[in-house]
C-alpha positions in Angstrom: 88.4 88.5 77.9 91.1 91.1 78.6 90.2 94.2 80.6 92.0 97.5 79.7 93.0 99.5 82.8 91.4 102.9 82.4 93.4 105.9 83.4 91.9 109.3 84.3 92.1 112.1 81.7 95.5 113.8 81.9 95.4 117.5 82.7 98.6 119.5 82.8 99.2 122.7 84.9 101.7 124.2 82.5 100.4 127.8 82.6 100.3 128.0 86.4 103.9 126.7 86.7 107.0 128.7 87.3 110.3 127.7 85.7 111.8 124.9 87.9 108.4 123.6 89.1 107.6 120.0 88.4 104.7 117.5 88.7 104.5 113.7 88.7 101.8 111.6 87.0 101.8 107.8 87.8 101.1 105.7 84.7 102.1 102.5 83.0 101.5 104.2 79.6 104.7 106.3 79.8 105.3 106.7 76.0 101.7 107.9 75.5 102.0 110.4 78.4 105.3 111.7 77.1 103.8 112.4 73.7 100.8 114.1 75.3 103.1 116.3 77.5 105.2 117.3 74.5 102.1 118.1 72.4 100.4 120.0 75.2 103.4 122.1 76.1 104.0 123.1 72.5 100.3 124.1 72.2 100.6 126.6 75.1 104.2 127.6 74.2 105.9 126.3 77.4 109.2 124.4 77.4 109.3 121.3 79.5 111.5 118.3 80.1 110.0 115.0 81.0 111.5 111.7 82.3 110.2 108.3 83.3 110.9 107.9 87.0 109.8 105.9 90.0 108.2 108.0 92.9 107.0 106.3 96.1 107.2 103.0 94.3 105.0 104.1 91.4 106.3 104.3 87.9 105.3 107.4 86.0 106.5 110.6 84.4 107.9 113.7 86.1 107.8 116.9 84.1 109.7 120.1 84.8 109.0 123.5 83.4 112.3 124.8 81.9 111.1 127.8 79.9 
């Protein structure tokens, strides 16, 4: 029996961010998170750039507000 590692629901602080602000979400599901970030930012009309990075030895996605 294979157990799926459950992650918390992702919540994005787009509307409270200033241009240049960023946040990091640790995850092994980077492609799924990148898609959710893209969709969520378009919904609230905020431009972001996201990259898969390692932060404090955790893999995840860092997202910057760019517009």
